[in-house]
C-alpha positions in Angstrom: 166.5 2.1 103.8 163.0 0.8 104.2 160.3 0.2 101.6 158.5 3.5 102.3 161.7 5.5 101.9 162.5 3.8 98.6 159.0 4.6 97.4 159.3 8.2 98.4 162.7 8.6 96.8 161.5 6.9 93.6 158.5 9.3 93.6 160.9 12.3 93.9 163.1 10.9 91.1 160.1 10.6 88.9 159.0 14.2 89.6 162.5 15.4 88.8 162.6 13.5 85.5 159.1 14.8 84.5 160.2 18.4 85.3 163.4 17.9 83.3 161.4 16.5 80.4 158.9 19.4 80.6 161.7 22.0 80.5 163.4 20.1 77.6 160.1 20.3 75.7 159.8 24.0 76.4 163.4 24.6 75.3 162.9 22.7 72.1 159.7 24.7 71.3 161.6 28.0 71.9 163.4 29.2 68.7 166.7 30.9 68.5 166.6 34.6 67.8 169.4 36.9 66.6 169.3 40.7 66.3 170.9 41.5 63.0 170.9 45.2 63.5 170.0 47.7 66.3 169.0 51.1 65.2 170.8 53.9 67.0 168.2 56.7 66.5 170.3 59.1 64.4 171.2 59.0 60.7 170.4 55.3 60.6 166.8 55.9 61.6 164.6 54.6 64.4 161.2 53.0 65.0 161.1 50.7 61.9 157.8 50.5 60.1 156.2 47.6 58.2 158.3 44.6 57.3 161.4 43.9 55.3 162.0 42.6 51.8 164.8 40.6 50.3 166.7 41.4 47.1 168.3 38.7 44.9 171.6 39.0 46.8 170.1 38.4 50.2 170.1 42.0 51.4 167.1 43.2 53.4 165.4 46.5 52.9 162.9 48.4 55.0 161.9 51.9 56.3 161.9 53.7 59.6 159.3 56.3 60.6 161.8 58.6 62.1 165.5 59.4 62.0 167.8 60.8 59.4 169.9 64.0 59.5 168.0 66.4 57.1 164.8 67.2 59.1 164.9 68.6 62.6 164.6 66.0 65.4 163.1 63.4 65.4 163.8 63.3 61.7 161.6 62.4 58.7 162.5 58.8 58.3 164.9 56.7 56.2 164.9 53.7 53.8 167.7 51.3 54.8 169.6 48.3 53.6 170.8 45.6 56.0 173.5 43.4 54.3 174.7 39.9 55.4 178.3 39.5 56.6 181.0 38.8 54.0 182.6 36.3 56.2 181.0 33.6 58.4 180.2 34.8 61.8 180.6 38.5 60.9 178.2 41.3 61.6 175.3 42.4 59.4 175.8 46.1 58.3 173.1 48.8 57.8 173.2 51.6 55.3 170.7 54.4 55.0 170.1 54.4 51.3 167.7 57.3 51.4 166.9 60.0 53.9 163.5 61.8 53.6 163.6 65.5 53.5 160.0 66.3 54.5 158.3 69.6 53.6 160.8 71.9 55.3 161.8 74.8 53.0 159.2 73.7 50.4 161.2 70.6 49.5 158.0 68.6 49.1 159.6 65.2 49.8 158.0 62.4 51.8 157.7 62.4 55.6 157.2 59.6 58.1 156.7 56.2 56.3 154.4 53.9 58.3 154.4 50.9 55.9 157.0 48.5 54.4 158.4 48.2 50.9 157.9 46.0 47.8 160.6 45.3 45.3 160.5 44.7 41.6 162.6 42.5 39.3 165.1 45.3 38.7 165.7 45.8 42.4 163.7 49.1 42.6 161.8 49.7 45.8 158.3 51.2 46.2 156.6 52.5 49.3 154.5 55.3 50.9 155.0 58.1 53.3 152.1 59.0 55.5 152.8 62.7 55.2 155.0 65.0 53.1 154.7 65.8 49.4 153.2 69.0 47.9 149.7 68.4 49.1 148.0 71.2 51.1 147.3 69.3 54.3 147.9 71.0 57.6 148.8 69.1 60.8 149.0 70.9 64.2 148.8 74.2 62.4 151.8 73.6 60.1 152.1 72.4 56.5 152.7 68.7 56.6 151.7 67.4 53.2 149.1 64.7 52.6 151.5 61.8 51.8 153.3 60.3 48.9 154.0 57.2 46.9 157.7 56.9 46.0 160.2 54.8 44.1 163.8 54.2 44.9 166.0 53.1 41.9 169.3 51.3 42.7 172.6 52.9 41.6 174.4 51.6 38.5 177.4 50.8 40.8 177.3 49.6 44.4 178.0 52.3 46.8 176.6 55.1 44.7 173.4 56.9 45.7 169.9 55.6 45.1 167.5 57.8 43.1 164.2 58.7 44.6 161.2 59.6 42.4 157.9 60.8 43.9 155.3 58.9 41.8 152.3 60.6 43.4 151.5 63.4 45.8 148.2 63.0 47.6 146.2 66.2 47.8 143.9 65.4 50.8 140.6 65.7 49.0 138.8 63.1 47.0 142.1 61.3 46.2 143.0 60.4 49.9 145.2 61.5 52.8 147.6 59.6 55.0 148.6 56.4 53.0 149.0 53.5 55.3 150.6 50.0 55.0 152.3 48.3 52.1 151.6 48.6 48.4 150.9 45.6 46.2 151.6 45.3 42.4 150.1 43.4 39.5 151.8 41.8 36.5 151.4 45.0 34.5 153.4 47.1 37.0 150.3 48.9 38.5 150.5 49.7 42.2 147.6 49.5 44.6 147.3 50.9 48.1 145.1 52.6 50.7 144.8 55.9 52.5 143.3 55.9 56.0 141.7 59.3 55.6 140.6 61.6 52.8 138.7 60.3 49.8 135.9 62.8 50.1 133.2 60.6 51.8 132.0 60.0 55.3 131.8 62.3 58.3 132.3 59.9 61.1 136.0 59.3 60.9 138.9 61.0 62.7 138.3 64.8 62.7 142.0 65.3 63.4 142.7 64.2 59.8 139.7 65.9 58.2 137.0 63.4 59.1 136.8 61.6 55.7 137.0 57.8 55.8 139.8 56.8 53.4 140.2 55.3 49.9 141.7 52.5 47.9 143.8 53.7 44.9 145.6 52.5 41.8 148.7 54.0 40.3 149.4 53.2 36.7 152.9 53.6 35.2 153.4 56.1 32.3 153.0 54.9 28.8 156.2 56.8 27.8 159.5 56.9 29.7 159.6 59.9 31.9 155.9 60.5 31.9 153.7 60.9 34.9 152.1 58.0 36.9 148.3 58.2 36.8 146.2 57.8 40.0 142.7 56.4 40.0 140.5 56.1 43.1 138.8 52.6 43.1 136.7 53.2 46.2 135.9 56.0 48.7 134.8 54.7 52.1 131.8 56.3 53.6 131.9 54.9 57.2 129.1 52.8 58.7 128.5 49.4 57.1 130.6 50.6 54.1 133.7 50.5 56.3 136.2 53.2 57.3 140.0 53.7 57.5 141.4 51.0 55.2 144.9 50.0 56.5 146.7 48.7 53.5 147.8 45.1 53.3 145.9 44.5 50.1 146.0 41.3 48.2 145.1 40.5 44.6 143.6 37.3 43.2 144.3 35.7 39.8 141.4 37.7 38.2 142.7 41.1 39.4 140.2 41.5 42.2 141.5 43.3 45.3 140.9 42.2 48.9 141.6 44.2 52.0 140.6 45.3 55.5 139.3 48.5 57.1 139.9 49.0 60.8 136.6 50.7 61.5 133.1 50.8 60.2 130.7 47.9 60.2 128.9 46.8 63.3 129.8 46.5 66.9 129.1 50.0 68.2 129.3 49.9 72.0 131.5 46.8 71.8 134.3 48.4 69.8 135.1 52.1 69.4 132.2 54.3 68.3 133.3 53.8 64.6 132.6 50.1 64.6 134.7 46.9 64.7 135.9 46.9 61.1 135.3 45.0 57.9 136.9 42.9 55.1 136.1 44.0 51.6 136.6 43.0 48.0 136.9 45.2 44.8 136.1 43.6 41.5 137.6 45.1 38.4 135.3 46.6 35.8 134.1 44.5 32.9 135.0 47.2 30.5 138.1 49.4 30.5 137.5 52.7 32.3 134.4 51.4 34.1 133.8 51.5 37.9 135.2 49.0 40.3 132.5 47.2 42.3 133.0 47.1 46.0 131.6 44.3 48.2 131.6 43.8 51.9 132.9 40.3 52.6 132.5 40.3 56.4 131.5 42.7 59.2 133.2 42.1 62.5 131.1 42.1 65.7 133.8 42.2 68.4 133.8 38.7 69.8 134.9 37.4 66.4 137.6 40.0 66.2 137.9 43.8 65.7 140.2 46.1 63.8 141.4 43.6 61.2 145.1 44.0 60.1 145.4 42.8 56.5 144.8 39.5 54.6 146.7 36.7 53.0 145.5 34.0 50.6 145.7 30.3 51.6 146.2 27.5 49.1 142.5 26.7 49.3 141.5 30.3 48.2 140.4 31.3 51.7 141.5 34.5 53.2 143.4 34.5 56.5 144.1 37.5 58.7 144.6 38.8 62.2 142.4 41.1 64.2 144.2 43.5 66.5 141.5 43.5 69.2 138.2 41.8 70.0 138.0 38.0 70.2 136.2 37.8 73.6 139.0 39.0 75.8 139.8 42.0 73.7 143.3 40.7 72.9 142.7 39.9 69.3 142.3 36.9 67.1 143.5 35.0 64.0 140.7 34.2 61.5 139.9 32.7 58.2 137.2 33.7 55.7 135.7 31.3 53.2 133.6 32.3 50.2 130.1 30.8 49.9 129.8 27.8 47.6 127.6 29.7 45.2 129.7 32.9 45.4 128.4 36.2 46.7 128.6 37.6 50.2 128.9 37.4 53.2 131.9 35.1 53.5 131.9 32.7 56.4 134.3 33.6 59.2 135.9 31.0 61.5 138.1 32.2 64.4 141.2 30.0 64.4 142.6 31.4 67.7 141.6 33.9 70.3 144.5 35.5 72.2 144.2 35.6 75.9 147.2 37.7 77.0 148.2 34.8 79.3 151.7 34.2 77.9 150.4 33.6 74.4 150.5 37.2 73.2 148.0 40.0 72.6 146.9 42.5 70.0 148.5 41.2 66.8 149.0 44.1 64.4 150.3 42.5 61.3 149.1 39.9 58.7 150.2 36.4 59.5 152.3 34.5 56.8 152.3 30.9 55.7 155.2 28.4 55.7 155.4 25.5 53.2 153.7 23.1 55.7 150.6 25.4 56.0 151.4 26.8 59.4 150.8 30.5 60.0 153.5 32.7 61.7 153.0 36.1 63.1 153.9 38.6 65.8 151.9 40.0 68.7 152.5 42.2 71.7 152.4 40.8 75.3 153.6 37.3 75.9 155.4 36.0 79.0 157.8 39.0 79.0 155.1 41.5 78.0 157.5 42.7 75.3 156.1 40.7 72.3 156.2 37.3 70.7 156.6 35.4 67.5 153.9 32.8 67.3 153.0 29.8 65.1 149.6 28.4 64.4 149.5 24.8 63.2 146.5 23.5 61.3 144.8 20.4 62.6 145.7 17.1 60.9 142.3 15.5 61.1 139.7 18.1 62.1 139.8 19.8 65.4 141.3 23.1 66.3 144.4 25.0 65.2 147.1 25.0 67.9 149.2 28.0 68.9 152.8 27.9 70.0 154.8 30.9 71.2 158.1 30.2 69.5 159.9 33.3 70.8 159.4 35.9 73.6 161.3 39.1 73.1 163.1 40.3 76.3 163.9 44.0 75.5 167.3 45.7 75.2 169.7 44.5 73.8 167.0 42.3 72.3 164.0 43.7 70.5 160.6 44.6 71.9 157.1 45.3 70.5 157.1 43.6 67.1 154.3 45.0 64.9 155.5 44.2 61.4 154.8 41.3 59.1 157.4 38.5 58.9 159.2 37.2 55.8 160.8 33.8 55.2 164.0 33.1 53.4 162.7 29.8 52.2 165.2 27.9 54.3 163.3 27.8 57.6 164.4 31.2 58.9 162.1 34.1 59.4 162.9 37.8 59.5 161.2 40.8 60.9 161.5 44.1 62.9 160.6 45.4 66.3 159.7 49.0 66.9 161.7 49.2 70.1 164.5 47.5 71.9 168.1 46.9 70.7 171.3 48.7 71.8 170.3 52.2 70.8 170.3 54.5 73.8 169.0 57.7 72.3 165.4 56.4 72.3 163.5 55.4 75.4 163.2 51.7 75.4 165.6 51.3 72.4 165.3 52.4 68.8 164.2 49.2 67.2 165.8 46.1 65.6 165.9 43.9 62.6 165.9 40.2 63.7 166.1 36.7 62.5 164.5 33.7 64.2 164.7 29.9 63.4 164.2 26.6 65.1 
């Protein structure tokens, strides 16, 4: 073998080694994912909505928008429990702990939850249904209710039935219509949430749901056991620069102020849809009991900096972090941070941490990102290398510079999940949990009926 042949062979060997190292790096970056439960589309529910929550025993709880056996197909939705295996290597099991009855026959129960749950110290669950209840709203010519806030109380003994209580029935007028997203609670047990429509203000919003632009509400527990919860509207959105269609995902600060997002309103007409690119807002509690809450617009999106924001989360520095479902130059969405001005007031300063390109990195994130202990942000997006959705991680820079995004998992579709849209949750041990709207082993739904999954390095 001559000198030139040796050189060529050495070059080939070097290329092979570099390729092997590249694929090793990719494999190490890719996390392991496990489907804990695949919805089958019947009594167990299908198309899970929102995220999941843990109880003290490690069980996961969530809701599906459809399914159940009481309402006609496709069902009115269920609340479910997914329990870890009793033996190592066993299967997780799902139980539908409550099946919504809808408005059929004047039952006045909830219908079609589109948000997740929160859980209190006693193990009771709280959530919303977008429709149902005893409100007078009409959808497609039929009574559909205007939405509810509900509570599910655990049974005294495992295996017995959970007890549902409707805490509030929306009436579709000045109180709101179509509650959306998760609730949030304060230390006094008050619940806060948002309705995408109703509220009594604005004429520029979706005419299909009455045209009004939504509200933020507070529900206060009764002073005496067995009494009624009291609803108070904290703000009615009017469209335009006031914002429109709040989408839940509210957060509270230590002083009781509320922060949230509205998917429409603001600026950006002609860049976004006709309703604008969306806003982030704050609501300051009144100085005196019974007074009015003061609403402030923190930031108005313009399109290139993001559009249709999807909820907020506080960082350790007091800044607000969130994702934008669209906008961000390519229209594929972004992750952003908002910082309050040094002297207080508004507007807050926005910095785009990452703009999705839909080139294997994901597109159109529809849920709020969450922090881990190291300060990295995790979230889900559609698209990715498989075009079926991703779990991504955004790491902060160590010494200035830009945040760096890594796609830690690409969903591949049945029997795996697809199209993750819900917020993730961590078990504190390095594993994250979430849901996909489609995929799994269920065959009664086109593209699968959805999954609950776990991912870890």
